[in-house]
N, C-alpha and C positions, 0 to 999 in steps of 0.2 A: 429240678435237674435239667440241665441244658440238653436239647435234642438237636442232632445233626442229621439231616436227610440228604437226599441226592439233589443234584443241580442239573436239570434237563430243560432245554429250550429257553435258557436265559432266566430261569427262576427256580426256587426250591420246588422239588417234585411234589405235587399234590398241594402246593401253596401252604405248607406247614401242617397239613393234616397227616394222620398216621397212614402211611402207605406201605408199611412193612410189617410182616408177621414176626420178623426176627430182628432183635436189636443186640448190639454188642456194647460192652462197657468200655469207657475211656477213663483211665485213672490219672490223678495227679501224682507223678512219680515221687514227689517230695513228701507227700502225706500218705500215700497209699489209698486215698479216698476216691471212690467213683464219682466223677463230677459231671459226666456227660454220657448220654446214650446215643449210639450211632446206628442208623438204619443199615441193614445188611441186605444187599441186592440179591435177587434171584434172577432166573432167566427172563421174567417179564420186565423187570426194571432195565436189565441189560438190553433187551430188544427195543424198549422205548428210547433209550439213550442213543443206540446205534441208528435207529430209524430217524430220529430227530437230526442227528449229525449227517446222515446221508441226504436228507432233504435239504439241509442248509448248504451242503457241498455244491449243489447244482448252481447256486448263485454266487457263493463265496469264491469258487474256483475262477470265475470270470471277473471278479472284482479287480480293479486296477491296483498296481503296485503302489501308486500314490495314495489310494484309499487305505490299503493295509498299513502302509508306513505311518500315515497320520494317526491311525488308531493306536498303533504300537507306541508312538511317541507320547500320546496322551496317557497310555497305560503305564509307561515308564515313570511319568511324573506323579501319577496317583500312587504307585507303589512306593516311590521315594517319600512321598508325604506321609504314608501310613506305615513306614518301616518299623516304627516302635510298636505299633499295634500288632503287626505281623510277628515280630519277635516275641511279644508277650504270649501270643497263642502257641508258638513253638515251645517256649519255656514251660507253659502250663501243662502241655501234653507229652512232650518229649523229655523234658527235664533239664536240658542244657542251660547254662547260665545266660543271662540276657545279652551280655557282650558277645558271646559266641553265636547266639541266635541272630544278632545284628550282622555279624560277619557272614553268616549263611545267606541272609537277605541280600547283602552287598554282592556276593558272588553270583547269586541268581540274577541280579540286575544287570550284571555284565552280559549275560546271554540275551536278555531283553534288548539291551542296547545294540548287541550284534544283530538281532532280528530287525531292528529299526533300519539298518543299512543293507538289508539283504538284496536290494535291487541289483547291486553290482554283482553279487554271486549268482543271481538267476539269469543274467544276460546270456544269450546264446552266441554262437559263432557262425559266420557266413564266409563261404569261399565262392567267389564269382568265376565264371568261365572255366570251370573244371573240365568241361568239354565244350564243344561248339554250342554257345548260347545256353549252357546248362549251369545252374547255380546249386550249391548244396548248403543247407542251413541246419545247424544243430540247436535244439531247444530242450528245456527241461520243464516238465509239467507235473503238477501234484498227483498224488496217488489216490486220494479219496478219504475215507474215514481211518484215522490213526488212533490206536490205543496206547496209552501210557500207563505203566504200573510202577509206582514209586514206593520207596521204603519209609520206615518210621524215622530214621535217623536224621534225614534232611527233608522234612515235610514241605518246605517251601522251595529250597534251592533246586532240588532235582526236578520238581514239577516245572520250575522255570527253565531248566535245561531242556525240557521236552516241548511243551505246547507252544511257546512263542515262536520257535523256529518252524514248527510244523504248520501253524496257521499262517505265518508269514509267507510260506511257500504255496499257500492256497488250499491246504487241506483243512478238514474239520477234525475235532479231537474229542475222544472219550477218555477221561482220566479216572484211574482207579487208585486212589492214595491208600496208604496204610490205615486200617481202622483203629490202630493204636493212637494215631495223631491226625485226626481228620479235619480239624477246624481251620488250619492254615490254608488248605486247598479251597475251602469255601470262600474265604476272604479274597483269595486270588481270583476266583470266578466272579465274585460280586464287583470287584474293581475292574475286571475285564468288561463286564456289561456296562459299567459306568463310563468306561473309555470309549465305548461304541462298538465293541465286538458284537456282531449280530447274533440274535437268538439262535441257538443250535450249533454255533461254531465251536464252542467250548462247553462240554458237559462233564458231569462228575457222577460216578456211581461208587458207593462204598460197599465193602463186603469182604468175603474170605475166598477160599478156593472155589466155591460155587460160582461166584461172580467172575473170578479170573478165568476159569475153564470155559464159561459161557462166552466170554470175550475172545478167547483164543480160538474157539470153534466157529465163531459167527461168520457166516459167508459174506457179509457186507463190510467186514473189517479188512483193510488192505495191508496194514503193517502194525507191528507191536514193538514198542520200546520198553525195556524192563531194567530195573536196578534192584538187586537184592542178594540173597545168598546163592552160592553155587548150585546146591541141589535144586532150588526153585528155578534158577536161571536155565539150567539144563532142561528142566521140564517145560518151561515156557518156550524155549527154542525148539525143542523137539515137537511139541504139540502144535504150536502155531505154524511151524514150517511144514508139517504134515498136511495142514489145511491150505497150503499155498500162499502163506503170508510172508512178507519180508520181515525179518526179525533182527533186532539188536538186543542182546541180553547180557548185561554186566553182572558178574557174580561176586563171590567173596574174595578175600585177600589175606595174605600173610606177608605184609610188607617188611622187608629186611633193610636194616641200616648197618652197613659194613664200616667199621672204624679201624683205621690203620694206626700203628704206633706213633706215626709222625703227626697225627691230627692234633688240632687244638682241642684238648680233652675237656676243657671247661665249656667251650662252645658246643662240643658234641654232647656233653651231659645236659646242657640247657635244651638242646634240640630234641634229645631223647625224651625228656620229661614233657616238653611241649607236645610232641607228636604222639606219645604213647597215652597220655592221660587227659588231653583235651577232649571235651565232650564225653568224659568217662570212657574213652577208648571206643566209642560207638561211631567210628568213622571207617569207611572202606579205605581211606588213605592213611589211617593211623599206623605208626610204626609199632608193630607187635613183637619184633625180634631185632635184637642188636647182636651182630656177629663181631666180637672183639678179637683182633688179630694180635698174636704175640703178647707183648707186655702191656698192651692197651687195656686188657680186661681188669687186671688187678688195680690199675689206677682209675679206671672209668667207673666201675660199679660203685665204689664209695661216693663218688661225686654225684652219680644219679640218685643214690639213696638219700644223701643229704638234701638235695633239692626236692625230691619227691615227698619227703616227710614233712615239708613245709607247705605243701599245697593245701589251701583252705577249701574244705569240702562242705557244701551246704546247699540250701534250696536255690534254684536258679534265679529267683526274683530278689535275692539278697545281693546287693552290689558288692559285698565283700567276698562272695563265693567265687572260687576259681574253677571248681568242678562240681557238677550236680550228681543226681542219682541215676540209676539205670532205669530203662523205660518201664519194665514190669517186674513184679515180684518173681515170676517164673524165670525170667531171663537172669535176674540177679542170682537166684539160687543155682541156676545152671553154671554161671561163671564161678561161683564159690565151689561148686563140686569139681570143676576142672582144676582149680587151685589145689584142692585137697588131693586130687589124683596126682598132680605134679610132685608134691612132697613125697607121696608114696612111691613114685617112680624115680626118686633120687635127686631131684632138684634142690638146690639150696634156697630156702625161703628167706630172702633178705628183709623184705617188708611183706606183711600179711594183712590184707584189708578185709578179711572175712567177717571179723567181729565189729567192724566200724558201724557206728550209728550217730545220729544227730539228736541231741537232747531236745525233747518235746516233739520230735518227729520220728519216733521209733518205728512207726509203721511204714516209713518211706522205704524206697527200694535202694538202700545204701550199700555201697561196696567201696571200701577204702583202697588206697593205692597199694598195689601188689607188685613186687619185684622179685623175679626168680632168676637165680644165677646157675651156671653150669647145667643148663637144660640139655637133654639129649634129643637128637633128631627123631628117635623112635618113640618119644613120649607123646601121650595124648594131647597135652597142653601145647605142644609144638605142631603136631600134625593137623589140628583142628583150628578153625577160626573161632577165637574166644569172644571177640566183640565186647570187651570190657576193659577196665583199668588194670590190665595185666601186661607187664613187659617181661619177656624172656630174654636172657643173655646166654648166648652160646659162645664157646671158645674155639679158636682155630689157631694153629701155629703159623700158617703162611697165608698169603693172599690166595694162592691156588686152592688151598683147603677150604678157605672161606667161600670162594666162588662155587665150589662143589656143593656147599650147603645151600647157598642162595639159589642156584639154578636147579638144584635137586628138588625144590619145592614144587608141588603141582600147581600152585598159584603163581601168577605172573602179572600182578597188578602194578606195583611200583617197587623200586629199589633205590637206595641212595648210598653214597660213599662219603666218608669224612676223611680228608687227607689234605696235606699241603703239596703233595707230589702230583704235578700236572700229568706226567706220563701214566701214573697209576689211575688217575681219574679218567683219562682218555681211554685207557684199556677197559676200565669198568663200563663206561658208556657203550662200548662196542660189544662187550662180552655178556653183559647181564641180560637175562631172558625175561624182561618185563616191558610193558608197554609205555611206562612213564619212569623217568630216571632223574634222580637228584644228585648234584655234586655240592656237598656242604649245604644241602637243602633237604630237610627230613621228609617233607610232604610235598612232592613236586606236582601240585595240581596245576595243569596248564591254564594260561589265560584263555579267554573266550575265543579268540581268533585262531587258536590252535585247536586240537581235539583231545578228548579225554577217553581213555580206555586201556585195558590191560591185555595180556596174552594168556595163553593156556587156559586153565580152569577159571580164570577171572573174567573171561569174556567169550561169548558165543555169537557168531555172526561176523560179517565182513566189515561192518561200519561202526565207527566210534561215535561218541557223543559230541555235540556242538561243533563249532568251527565249520570248515568246508565239507567235512565228511557228513555233517548233519544235512546239508543241502542235498547231497547225493542220496542219503537215506530217505529223505522225505519227498524226493522227486524221482522221476524216471526220464531217461533221455529219449528223444525222438529226432530222427534225421530226415530232412525233407529235401528231395532232389526235384528241381523244377526246370522246365524249359518253356519259354514262350516264343514260338516261332513267328517269324515275320509273316503276316497274312498273305504277302505277295509270293511267298515261297511255294514251289510246287511239291506236293507230297511225294516222297521218295518211294513209297510202297513198303510193304512188310519186309523185315529182315530178321530171320530166325536165329542169327548168330548171337552169341553172348555179348551184351553191350560192353564196349570198350571206349575209353576216353579218346578223343581225337581233336 
C-alpha cells in the first residue's frame, strides 16, 4: 500500500519512516478499494512545519523579485511537463475523469503564470515634495507564514490558487490538503523543490480537524486561506480571526441558473447538463438549481433529461467516461439520502441515479444522473448543498419571482442567466446577490487576472482569491514619509503643532 507522509523542509517528513501514530485511508472512488494510507498530523507535526516555514521566511522575504520570478517560471514549465501525471493522481483519488482533471491543472497553471508576473503588482507608489523636501512612498510587504487549507474536489487547482501567489509575495507556506486526495499536493511540492523553491518555503501537513485547529491557533501563523463547506468556513474564519490572523474562507454554494422563455433552450439545456453533472457535481461552481421562468420549464426539463440520460458514467481513467464516481462511500450515501428526501417532500423525480452502478466495479462510489423537477424552496434538497450529480428545477411565473428565489438563498457564490434580452441580462447582473455572475455562461469562473469569490454564506473575510485581491491578502501596506534636509540648513527648533503640508 502506498504511504503519503508530510512534506517539511523540502523533503518527506522523517524521510519516509513512520512519523505518525495515526493514519487515514485513501480510497479509489471507482473501485472502493483503499489504495493509500496518509499520515494524520498532530500538534507536533504542525509545530515542526510552522517552525520550518518561519525559519525560511527570514531569508525568503528578502530574496529578490527576479529570483522568485525565475523559480516560478521554472515551476510552471515543470508543472506543464507533468500535467498528465498530476491529472492521473487526481483521478485516482478524487474520481473525476482524466480530461476534467487536465482542465483542473490548466486552470491552476493560470495562477502560477499570474504569479510569474507579480513584480508589476508588488510595485509601490511614490509622491515627491508633498511638503517642503518631504516624500511619501507606499510599499507592500509579506506577512510571514501563511496557511492554506484546500478541499478534495480540486486537489491541485485550489492548491495552485493559494501558494504560488503567497510565495511570490515573499511569504512562506504551510499547506493542509484534504486527506481524501493527498497525493497531488505532494507532487506539487516535489516539483517546487525541483524548480528551486528553497527548503521550508513550501510545507505540507496532512490531517483532520486536529491539524486544522492547531494551524488556526498557532501564534506564528499570520494568515489563513481556506476553501470548503460553509460550516467549516465559518469555523475557520471565527477561530483564526479570534487569534488575530487575516482570513479568507470560501464556503459552500447553491448556484442558480435562471432561464427566461426567450433563451435558446437547447443551449441552456446543454449548459445545465455540463454545469450540473461535470465532476459528478462536486464543484463549488456547479449549477445545482435551474429556475425556469414561465413557459421555459415545460420545454427545458425534457431537453435536460434527454441529454443527461446519455452521459457516460464510468471510471475516470476510462477515456470514454464523461462522469466519474463520488469521492467516498459516505458522501455517495448522503447524496442518495437527500434524493430520497426530495421525493418524499413532493419533487418530481425525472431521473433517479440512486441505483446506478458500473458492471465489475460494484463497490465504487457510484451515483447516477439525478434530475428533480418542481422542487420547493423549503425542501431539504434545495436548502442544503448536495455536492453531487443532482440538479433541481424550480418554477417561477415571472422574472421578479425568480429573482426572489435566487436572492433568497443564503448562498451567494455564483448565478447565471440565459436569455436573448440584453436589458434583462443587464438587470440581472446588477440585481443578483452573488459574487460571480454569468450571462449565457453557466459556470462563470473568472480568469486569473480577475478574482474569485462569492457573497453571503459562500465567503467569509474581505479578500477574494487570486488576481489583485490575492496580492492585498498576502501582503500588508506600509507608508514611508521621509525628509532629507540640506546639511547647510539651520535647525528651526521644535514645533509642537500638528504637522501640516507646506
